[in-house]
Each structure stands twice: as C-alpha cells, then as structure tokens.
MIDOSE-1310 file (N, C-alpha, C; in nm, 2 decimals, decimal comma, always signed):
residues 180
mnls	-3,12/+3,30/-2,65/-3,18/+3,17/-2,67/-3,26/+3,13/-2,54; -3,38/+3,08/-2,56/-3,45/+3,05/-2,44/-3,43/+2,90/-2,41; -3,47/+2,86/-2,29/-3,44/+2,73/-2,23/-3,51/+2,62/-2,31; -3,63/+2,65/-2,36/-3,71/+2,54/-2,43/-3,64/+2,51/-2,57
ritd	-3,58/+2,61/-2,63/-3,51/+2,58/-2,76/-3,38/+2,49/-2,73; -3,32/+2,52/-2,62/-3,19/+2,45/-2,59/-3,23/+2,30/-2,56; -3,34/+2,28/-2,48/-3,38/+2,14/-2,45/-3,43/+2,07/-2,57; -3,50/+2,14/-2,66/-3,54/+2,08/-2,79/-3,42/+2,04/-2,87
aidh	-3,32/+2,12/-2,88/-3,20/+2,09/-2,95/-3,13/+1,97/-2,89; -3,12/+1,96/-2,76/-3,05/+1,85/-2,70/-3,14/+1,72/-2,72; -3,27/+1,73/-2,71/-3,35/+1,61/-2,74/-3,34/+1,57/-2,88; -3,34/+1,66/-2,98/-3,32/+1,62/-3,12/-3,19/+1,56/-3,15
wter	-3,08/+1,61/-3,09/-2,95/+1,56/-3,11/-2,94/+1,42/-3,05; -2,99/+1,40/-2,93/-2,99/+1,27/-2,86/-3,07/+1,17/-2,94; -3,19/+1,21/-2,99/-3,27/+1,11/-3,07/-3,19/+1,07/-3,19; -3,13/+1,16/-3,26/-3,05/+1,13/-3,38/-2,94/+1,03/-3,35
rarg	-2,87/+1,06/-3,25/-2,76/+0,97/-3,21/-2,81/+0,83/-3,17; -2,92/+0,82/-3,10/-2,97/+0,69/-3,06/-3,02/+0,61/-3,18; -3,09/+0,68/-3,27/-3,14/+0,61/-3,39/-3,02/+0,57/-3,48; -2,92/+0,65/-3,48/-2,80/+0,61/-3,56/-2,73/+0,48/-3,50
iarg	-2,72/+0,48/-3,37/-2,66/+0,36/-3,31/-2,75/+0,24/-3,33; -2,88/+0,26/-3,32/-2,98/+0,15/-3,34/-2,97/+0,09/-3,48; -2,95/+0,18/-3,58/-2,94/+0,14/-3,72/-2,81/+0,06/-3,74; -2,71/+0,09/-3,68/-2,58/+0,03/-3,70/-2,55/-0,09/-3,61
ssrr	-2,64/-0,13/-3,53/-2,62/-0,24/-3,44/-2,74/-0,33/-3,43; -2,72/-0,45/-3,39/-2,84/-0,54/-3,37/-2,84/-0,59/-3,22; -2,95/-0,64/-3,18/-2,97/-0,69/-3,05/-2,88/-0,81/-3,03; -2,87/-0,90/-3,13/-2,79/-1,02/-3,12/-2,64/-0,98/-3,11
gwlk	-2,60/-0,88/-3,19/-2,46/-0,84/-3,18/-2,43/-0,78/-3,04; -2,52/-0,70/-2,99/-2,50/-0,65/-2,86/-2,50/-0,75/-2,75; -2,59/-0,85/-2,76/-2,59/-0,96/-2,66/-2,46/-1,04/-2,67; -2,41/-1,06/-2,80/-2,29/-1,14/-2,81/-2,17/-1,07/-2,75
afgg	-2,16/-0,94/-2,77/-2,05/-0,86/-2,71/-2,06/-0,86/-2,56; -2,19/-0,84/-2,51/-2,21/-0,83/-2,36/-2,18/-0,97/-2,30; -2,22/-1,07/-2,36/-2,20/-1,21/-2,31/-2,05/-1,24/-2,31; -1,98/-1,20/-2,41/-1,83/-1,23/-2,42/-1,76/-1,15/-2,31
alvg	-1,80/-1,02/-2,29/-1,74/-0,94/-2,18/-1,77/-1,00/-2,05; -1,89/-1,05/-2,03/-1,93/-1,11/-1,90/-1,85/-1,23/-1,87; -1,84/-1,32/-1,97/-1,77/-1,45/-1,95/-1,62/-1,42/-1,93; -1,56/-1,33/-2,02/-1,42/-1,30/-2,01/-1,39/-1,23/-1,88
gavl	-1,48/-1,14/-1,83/-1,46/-1,07/-1,70/-1,47/-1,17/-1,59; -1,55/-1,27/-1,60/-1,56/-1,37/-1,49/-1,43/-1,46/-1,48; -1,37/-1,48/-1,59/-1,25/-1,57/-1,59/-1,12/-1,49/-1,54; -1,11/-1,36/-1,57/-0,99/-1,29/-1,53/-0,95/-1,30/-1,38
pllp	-1,04/-1,28/-1,29/-1,00/-1,29/-1,15/-0,95/-1,42/-1,11; -0,99/-1,53/-1,18/-0,94/-1,66/-1,14/-0,80/-1,68/-1,17; -0,74/-1,61/-1,26/-0,60/-1,63/-1,30/-0,50/-1,62/-1,18; -0,50/-1,51/-1,11/-0,41/-1,50/-0,99/-0,44/-1,60/-0,88
vara	-0,57/-1,64/-0,87/-0,61/-1,73/-0,77/-0,55/-1,87/-0,80; -0,56/-1,91/-0,93/-0,51/-2,04/-0,97/-0,36/-2,04/-0,95; -0,29/-1,94/-0,99/-0,15/-1,93/-0,97/-0,11/-1,94/-0,82; -0,18/-1,87/-0,74/-0,15/-1,87/-0,60/-0,18/-2,01/-0,54
qaas	-0,29/-2,07/-0,58/-0,32/-2,20/-0,52/-0,21/-2,30/-0,56; -0,16/-2,29/-0,69/-0,06/-2,38/-0,73/+0,07/-2,35/-0,65; +0,09/-2,23/-0,61/+0,22/-2,19/-0,54/+0,20/-2,21/-0,39; +0,08/-2,21/-0,33/+0,07/-2,22/-0,19/+0,10/-2,36/-0,14
gvpa	+0,17/-2,37/-0,03/+0,22/-2,49/+0,02/+0,35/-2,54/-0,04; +0,39/-2,47/-0,15/+0,52/-2,51/-0,21/+0,63/-2,46/-0,12; +0,72/-2,55/-0,08/+0,83/-2,50/+0,00/+0,92/-2,41/-0,08; +1,00/-2,33/-0,01/+1,10/-2,24/-0,08/+1,19/-2,32/-0,17
atgv	+1,23/-2,26/-0,28/+1,32/-2,33/-0,37/+1,44/-2,38/-0,30; +1,47/-2,50/-0,31/+1,59/-2,55/-0,24/+1,71/-2,53/-0,33; +1,83/-2,51/-0,27/+1,95/-2,49/-0,34/+1,97/-2,34/-0,38; +1,88/-2,25/-0,34/+1,90/-2,11/-0,38/+1,99/-2,05/-0,27
peeg	+2,10/-2,00/-0,31/+2,19/-1,94/-0,21/+2,13/-1,81/-0,16; +2,13/-1,79/-0,03/+2,07/-1,68/+0,04/+2,18/-1,58/+0,09; +2,15/-1,46/+0,08/+2,24/-1,35/+0,13/+2,16/-1,24/+0,18; +2,19/-1,19/+0,30/+2,12/-1,08/+0,36/+2,03/-1,12/+0,48
dpes	+1,97/-1,02/+0,54/+1,89/-1,04/+0,66/+1,74/-1,04/+0,63; +1,67/-1,15/+0,65/+1,53/-1,15/+0,62/+1,44/-1,06/+0,71; +1,50/-1,00/+0,81/+1,43/-0,90/+0,89/+1,46/-0,76/+0,85; +1,53/-0,74/+0,74/+1,56/-0,61/+0,68/+1,48/-0,59/+0,55
cgyw	+1,44/-0,46/+0,54/+1,36/-0,43/+0,42/+1,45/-0,44/+0,29; +1,58/-0,43/+0,31/+1,67/-0,45/+0,20/+1,70/-0,59/+0,15; +1,64/-0,69/+0,22/+1,66/-0,83/+0,18/+1,62/-0,85/+0,04; +1,69/-0,92/-0,04/+1,67/-0,93/-0,19/+1,53/-0,98/-0,23
ryca	+1,47/-1,07/-0,15/+1,34/-1,12/-0,19/+1,23/-1,01/-0,18; +1,25/-0,91/-0,11/+1,15/-0,81/-0,08/+1,14/-0,69/-0,18; +1,19/-0,72/-0,30/+1,20/-0,61/-0,40/+1,06/-0,55/-0,44; +0,95/-0,62/-0,42/+0,82/-0,57/-0,46/+0,72/-0,59/-0,34
idgf	+0,77/-0,59/-0,22/+0,68/-0,61/-0,11/+0,62/-0,48/-0,06; +0,51/-0,49/+0,01/+0,44/-0,37/+0,07/+0,37/-0,43/+0,19; +0,42/-0,40/+0,31/+0,36/-0,45/+0,43/+0,46/-0,48/+0,54; +0,41/-0,54/+0,65/+0,49/-0,58/+0,76/+0,56/-0,71/+0,72
lcsc	+0,69/-0,73/+0,76/+0,76/-0,85/+0,72/+0,73/-0,96/+0,83; +0,68/-1,08/+0,78/+0,65/-1,19/+0,87/+0,77/-1,24/+0,94; +0,89/-1,22/+0,89/+1,01/-1,26/+0,95/+1,03/-1,18/+1,08; +0,97/-1,06/+1,10/+0,98/-0,98/+1,22/+0,86/-1,01/+1,31
cggs	+0,76/-1,09/+1,27/+0,64/-1,10/+1,34/+0,61/-1,24/+1,39; +0,71/-1,32/+1,40/+0,69/-1,46/+1,45/+0,69/-1,56/+1,34; +0,70/-1,52/+1,22/+0,70/-1,62/+1,11/+0,84/-1,61/+1,04; +0,84/-1,63/+0,91/+0,96/-1,62/+0,84/+0,93/-1,56/+0,70
enac	+1,03/-1,55/+0,62/+1,01/-1,50/+0,48/+0,92/-1,60/+0,40; +0,91/-1,73/+0,45/+0,84/-1,83/+0,38/+0,71/-1,87/+0,44; +0,69/-1,84/+0,57/+0,58/-1,89/+0,65/+0,51/-1,79/+0,74; +0,38/-1,81/+0,76/+0,31/-1,71/+0,84/+0,33/-1,74/+0,99
ppgt	+0,32/-1,64/+1,07/+0,33/-1,67/+1,22/+0,21/-1,75/+1,26; +0,23/-1,82/+1,38/+0,12/-1,90/+1,43/+0,00/-1,82/+1,46; -0,12/-1,87/+1,43/-0,24/-1,80/+1,46/-0,29/-1,72/+1,34; -0,21/-1,72/+1,23/-0,25/-1,65/+1,11/-0,27/-1,75/+1,00
emsp	-0,33/-1,71/+0,89/-0,36/-1,80/+0,77/-0,31/-1,73/+0,65; -0,24/-1,81/+0,57/-0,18/-1,75/+0,44/-0,29/-1,74/+0,34; -0,30/-1,62/+0,28/-0,40/-1,60/+0,17/-0,36/-1,68/+0,05; -0,46/-1,74/-0,02/-0,44/-1,82/-0,14/-0,42/-1,72/-0,26
itwi	-0,45/-1,59/-0,24/-0,44/-1,50/-0,35/-0,31/-1,42/-0,33; -0,24/-1,39/-0,44/-0,11/-1,34/-0,42/-0,08/-1,23/-0,53; +0,03/-1,15/-0,51/+0,09/-1,07/-0,61/+0,23/-1,13/-0,63; +0,28/-1,10/-0,75/+0,42/-1,15/-0,78/+0,51/-1,05/-0,82
gtcr	+0,64/-1,08/-0,80/+0,75/-0,99/-0,85/+0,86/-1,07/-0,89; +0,96/-1,01/-0,96/+1,08/-1,08/-1,00/+1,20/-1,01/-0,94; +1,27/-1,08/-0,85/+1,38/-1,01/-0,78/+1,52/-1,08/-0,82; +1,62/-1,00/-0,82/+1,76/-1,05/-0,85/+1,82/-1,09/-0,72
npad	+1,87/-1,21/-0,71/+1,95/-1,26/-0,59/+2,09/-1,22/-0,61; +2,14/-1,14/-0,52/+2,28/-1,10/-0,53/+2,38/-1,21/-0,51; +2,34/-1,32/-0,44/+2,43/-1,43/-0,41/+2,47/-1,51/-0,54; +2,38/-1,52/-0,63/+2,41/-1,60/-0,75/+2,38/-1,52/-0,88
gksy	+2,33/-1,39/-0,87/+2,31/-1,31/-0,98/+2,19/-1,35/-1,07; +2,11/-1,44/-1,02/+2,00/-1,49/-1,10/+1,87/-1,42/-1,05; +1,77/-1,41/-1,14/+1,64/-1,36/-1,10/+1,55/-1,47/-1,06; +1,46/-1,44/-0,96/+1,36/-1,54/-0,92/+1,22/-1,48/-0,91
visy	+1,12/-1,56/-0,94/+0,98/-1,51/-0,93/+0,94/-1,54/-0,79; +0,90/-1,43/-0,72/+0,86/-1,43/-0,58/+0,71/-1,41/-0,57; +0,65/-1,50/-0,49/+0,51/-1,49/-0,46/+0,49/-1,42/-0,32; +0,43/-1,31/-0,32/+0,40/-1,23/-0,20/+0,27/-1,27/-0,15
ndcc	+0,26/-1,34/-0,04/+0,14/-1,39/+0,02/+0,12/-1,31/+0,15; +0,00/-1,26/+0,17/-0,04/-1,20/+0,30/-0,08/-1,30/+0,40; -0,04/-1,28/+0,52/-0,09/-1,37/+0,63/-0,20/-1,29/+0,70; -0,31/-1,36/+0,73/-0,43/-1,29/+0,77/-0,49/-1,35/+0,90
grtg	-0,57/-1,28/+0,97/-0,64/-1,34/+1,08/-0,61/-1,26/+1,21; -0,51/-1,19/+1,22/-0,48/-1,10/+1,34/-0,45/-0,96/+1,29; -0,46/-0,87/+1,38/-0,44/-0,73/+1,34/-0,29/-0,71/+1,30; -0,27/-0,60/+1,23/-0,14/-0,57/+1,17/-0,03/-0,59/+1,27
cgqc	+0,08/-0,65/+1,23/+0,20/-0,68/+1,32/+0,26/-0,55/+1,37; +0,27/-0,45/+1,29/+0,33/-0,33/+1,34/+0,48/-0,32/+1,34; +0,55/-0,43/+1,30/+0,69/-0,43/+1,30/+0,75/-0,45/+1,16; +0,86/-0,38/+1,13/+0,93/-0,40/+1,01/+0,85/-0,37/+0,89
lcnr	+0,79/-0,25/+0,88/+0,71/-0,21/+0,77/+0,80/-0,18/+0,65; +0,77/-0,24/+0,54/+0,86/-0,24/+0,42/+0,77/-0,21/+0,30; +0,80/-0,10/+0,23/+0,73/-0,07/+0,11/+0,82/-0,04/-0,01; +0,84/-0,15/-0,08/+0,93/-0,14/-0,20/+0,84/-0,17/-0,32
negd	+0,85/-0,09/-0,42/+0,76/-0,10/-0,54/+0,83/-0,13/-0,67; +0,94/-0,21/-0,67/+1,00/-0,24/-0,79/+0,91/-0,33/-0,88; +0,88/-0,29/-0,99/+0,79/-0,37/-1,08/+0,64/-0,36/-1,05; +0,60/-0,27/-0,95/+0,46/-0,25/-0,91/+0,39/-0,19/-1,03
lpmy	+0,28/-0,24/-1,07/+0,19/-0,19/-1,17/+0,06/-0,13/-1,11; -0,01/-0,05/-1,19/-0,14/+0,01/-1,14/-0,24/-0,10/-1,09; -0,34/-0,06/-1,02/-0,44/-0,15/-0,97/-0,52/-0,22/-1,07; -0,52/-0,17/-1,20/-0,59/-0,25/-1,30/-0,51/-0,37/-1,35
vppk	-0,39/-0,39/-1,30/-0,31/-0,51/-1,32/-0,29/-0,58/-1,18; -0,39/-0,64/-1,13/-0,39/-0,68/-0,99/-0,27/-0,78/-0,96; -0,24/-0,88/-1,04/-0,13/-0,97/-1,00/+0,01/-0,90/-0,98; +0,02/-0,78/-1,03/+0,15/-0,70/-1,02/+0,13/-0,58/-0,93
nndi	+0,03/-0,57/-0,85/+0,01/-0,46/-0,77/+0,01/-0,49/-0,62; +0,09/-0,42/-0,54/+0,11/-0,46/-0,40/+0,03/-0,37/-0,31; -0,06/-0,29/-0,36/-0,14/-0,20/-0,27/-0,28/-0,25/-0,24; -0,31/-0,37/-0,28/-0,44/-0,43/-0,25/-0,42/-0,52/-0,12
nwcl	-0,53/-0,52/-0,05/-0,54/-0,61/+0,07/-0,57/-0,75/+0,01; -0,47/-0,84/+0,01/-0,48/-0,97/-0,05/-0,54/-1,07/+0,04; -0,59/-1,03/+0,16/-0,65/-1,13/+0,25/-0,79/-1,17/+0,20; -0,80/-1,23/+0,09/-0,92/-1,27/+0,03/-0,91/-1,42/+0,02
gtqt	-1,02/-1,49/+0,04/-1,02/-1,64/+0,04/-0,98/-1,70/+0,17; -0,97/-1,61/+0,27/-0,93/-1,66/+0,41/-1,05/-1,64/+0,50; -1,04/-1,69/+0,62/-1,15/-1,68/+0,72/-1,18/-1,53/+0,75; -1,08/-1,45/+0,75/-1,10/-1,31/+0,78/-1,02/-1,22/+0,69
avyh	-1,06/-1,10/+0,66/-0,98/-1,01/+0,57/-0,89/-0,92/+0,65; -0,86/-0,95/+0,77/-0,77/-0,87/+0,86/-0,63/-0,91/+0,82; -0,55/-0,81/+0,78/-0,41/-0,82/+0,74/-0,32/-0,82/+0,86; -0,22/-0,91/+0,86/-0,12/-0,92/+0,97/+0,02/-0,89/+0,92
csta	+0,07/-0,97/+0,82/+0,21/-0,95/+0,76/+0,21/-1,01/+0,62; +0,33/-1,00/+0,56/+0,35/-1,05/+0,43/+0,47/-1,14/+0,42; +0,46/-1,25/+0,34/+0,58/-1,34/+0,31/+0,63/-1,32/+0,17; +0,75/-1,37/+0,14/+0,81/-1,37/+0,01/+0,86/-1,50/-0,02
iiia	+0,79/-1,58/-0,10/+0,82/-1,72/-0,13/+0,87/-1,73/-0,27; +0,99/-1,80/-0,29/+1,04/-1,82/-0,42/+0,96/-1,93/-0,49; +0,90/-1,90/-0,61/+0,82/-2,00/-0,67/+0,89/-2,05/-0,80; +0,98/-1,98/-0,86/+1,05/-2,02/-0,98/+1,17/-1,94/-1,01
qgmd	+1,26/-1,99/-1,09/+1,37/-1,91/-1,13/+1,33/-1,83/-1,26; +1,37/-1,71/-1,26/+1,33/-1,62/-1,37/+1,40/-1,66/-1,50; +1,37/-1,60/-1,61/+1,43/-1,62/-1,74/+1,55/-1,52/-1,75; +1,66/-1,57/-1,72/+1,78/-1,48/-1,73/+1,85/-1,51/-1,87
C-alpha cells in the first residue's frame, strides 16, 4: 500500500467522523455545554477557599481533651498532615510562627482523638513567607485522596492567597466535631 492511499483513507475517515459529529450536534448545544463547564469550573476552586476563610481565625475547639505531644508526628491531630510541624518551628499546632502568614486555603482531614474517642475535622493550614523550617517533618496520609480532589490532598503547596508562595510549616486546627 502506498503512502498516498493511506493518507487518503485517513482523510476520508476523518471527514466522515467530523460530518457525523456536526450532524448530531448544534452550535447552541456546544456553546451551552462549554459555558456550563466554564462556569462550573470557575466555581469549584472557590469551595475550599470559602471553607478555609470561614475556618481561618477560628480558635481551636475549646473543651476538647488533648493527649500526646504536639511536637511528635504521632500526635492525633496530624493524621493527614504532610510537612514540617509548626509546633517544632516556633508556632503551635494552632498558630503560625512569628514572621509567617497562614494560608487561607487549606486541606482537611478527620482524625480520631484517643482522649475522648471522638472524631474531629482538622483544617491543615500551611504557614508561608519563610523558607522551610526543616524540623519535625511529618508525612501521614490517612484519608489523602488524589490531586484531582484538592481539599483532601496534602501534596499541594497550599501557600496560595498569601504574600509569598514560600512554604515554612503546617498547622492542624480543629474546626468541628465529626459525625460519630
């Protein structure tokens, strides 16, 4: 078979497929689907931002019994954390160290507190603005989902919406009691 016959066959097949698609669809239908995807796609990234902004500045849940060492990777709040622990870097499990800024964008996890046996929703906020702390690296992936589910993925640099995207450490803030 020579090359010109092959290219003619490919051209003929492509033309038939394109004409079939054109017969089965309309410009208005295509524009409607494209517009819906565009608007829907623009709204999706706002969901974790809105949740993070609602949670930012909220103090740790009061009355939650604590057990364990906040400077240890085995601390119960760190079940889905990935990064340097702010409690080892001049901050705490709830607050960023001085000279850093808490990111308003967050990932979340649900951790069981061994002190009371209840589950709590934890907001993991990165503290940004200084180079990586380099102390108490902790990488626990309980409940971590792939990158196409950003609010449940801990592998993303969450230093977005801050003055700088330079990562320093991560906090673990209790935002709600889970549904037990």
